[in-house]
C-alpha positions in Angstrom: 10.2 189.0 75.4 10.2 192.8 74.5 8.4 193.5 77.8 11.1 191.7 79.7 13.7 193.9 78.0 11.8 197.0 79.1 11.6 195.8 82.7 15.3 195.0 82.7 16.2 198.4 81.4 14.0 200.1 84.0 15.6 198.0 86.7 19.1 198.9 85.6 18.4 202.6 85.7 18.2 202.5 89.5 17.2 205.3 91.7 17.9 208.8 90.9 18.3 211.6 93.4 16.6 214.9 93.2 19.8 216.6 92.2 20.4 214.1 89.4 16.9 214.6 88.0 17.1 218.4 88.2 20.4 218.4 86.3 18.9 216.6 83.3 17.5 218.7 80.4 13.8 219.6 81.1 11.2 217.5 79.2 8.9 220.5 79.2 9.5 224.2 79.6 6.4 226.5 79.3 4.8 229.6 80.6 1.3 229.6 82.2 -1.0 232.4 83.1 -1.8 230.7 86.4 -0.1 231.5 89.7 2.4 228.9 91.0 -0.1 227.8 93.7 -3.0 227.5 91.2 -0.8 225.5 88.8 0.5 223.2 91.6 -3.1 222.6 92.8 -4.1 221.6 89.3 -1.1 219.3 88.9 -1.7 217.5 92.2 -5.4 217.0 91.2 -4.6 215.6 87.8 -2.0 213.1 89.3 -4.2 212.0 92.2 -5.5 208.9 90.4 -2.1 207.7 89.2 0.4 208.7 91.9 0.9 209.2 95.6 0.4 212.8 96.7 3.5 214.8 95.6 5.7 216.8 98.0 5.4 220.5 97.5 8.2 222.7 98.7 8.1 226.5 98.8 11.0 228.3 97.1 11.9 232.0 97.3 10.3 232.6 93.8 7.9 229.7 93.4 7.3 226.1 94.2 9.1 222.7 93.6 6.8 219.7 93.2 8.4 216.3 93.8 6.5 213.5 92.2 7.1 209.9 93.4 7.4 206.9 91.2 4.2 204.8 90.7 5.4 201.9 92.8 7.9 203.4 95.2 8.5 206.7 97.1 11.7 207.4 95.1 11.4 210.6 93.0 10.2 210.2 89.4 9.9 213.8 88.4 10.5 217.3 89.6 8.3 220.3 88.5 9.8 223.7 89.1 7.1 226.4 89.1 8.6 229.9 89.2 6.6 233.1 89.8 6.4 235.6 86.9 4.7 238.9 86.7 1.9 237.5 84.5 1.7 233.9 85.8 4.3 231.1 86.1 7.3 229.6 84.3 7.1 225.8 84.5 9.9 223.2 83.9 9.4 219.5 84.2 12.4 217.2 84.8 11.8 213.5 84.6 14.0 210.6 85.9 13.9 208.5 82.7 13.3 211.3 80.2 15.1 209.5 77.4 12.9 206.3 77.7 10.2 206.3 75.0 8.1 203.9 77.0 8.0 205.9 80.3 4.7 206.6 82.0 3.3 209.8 80.4 0.9 210.7 83.2 3.2 213.5 84.6 3.7 215.0 81.1 -0.1 214.9 80.4 -1.0 216.4 83.7 1.6 219.2 83.3 0.3 220.0 79.9 -3.4 219.9 80.9 -2.7 222.4 83.7 -1.0 225.1 81.5 -4.2 227.0 80.6 -7.5 227.4 82.2 
């Protein structure tokens, strides 16, 4: 019964646009010593087993990585990677950030790629 409630809650959340996801508070905001491209390569590699390949867009000061949901091509998360003099500033925005039972693979991959 509890599982049915979770699926119903997820179904009711609907699709979120990139703009809606980016206007939510970030679920993670950190600084890494890696360049934006090195961090994005690490992130894509960590998510390769659980998600479709993300879309990477170049920005004037870094990269925007758009991560699809597990079972559709709708966006699930956006990772903004901005260039800094000594590495990168990373912000992760997730579609259902306030759901405690959301898939944590994006958060784990983003954390694993911070150092190294």
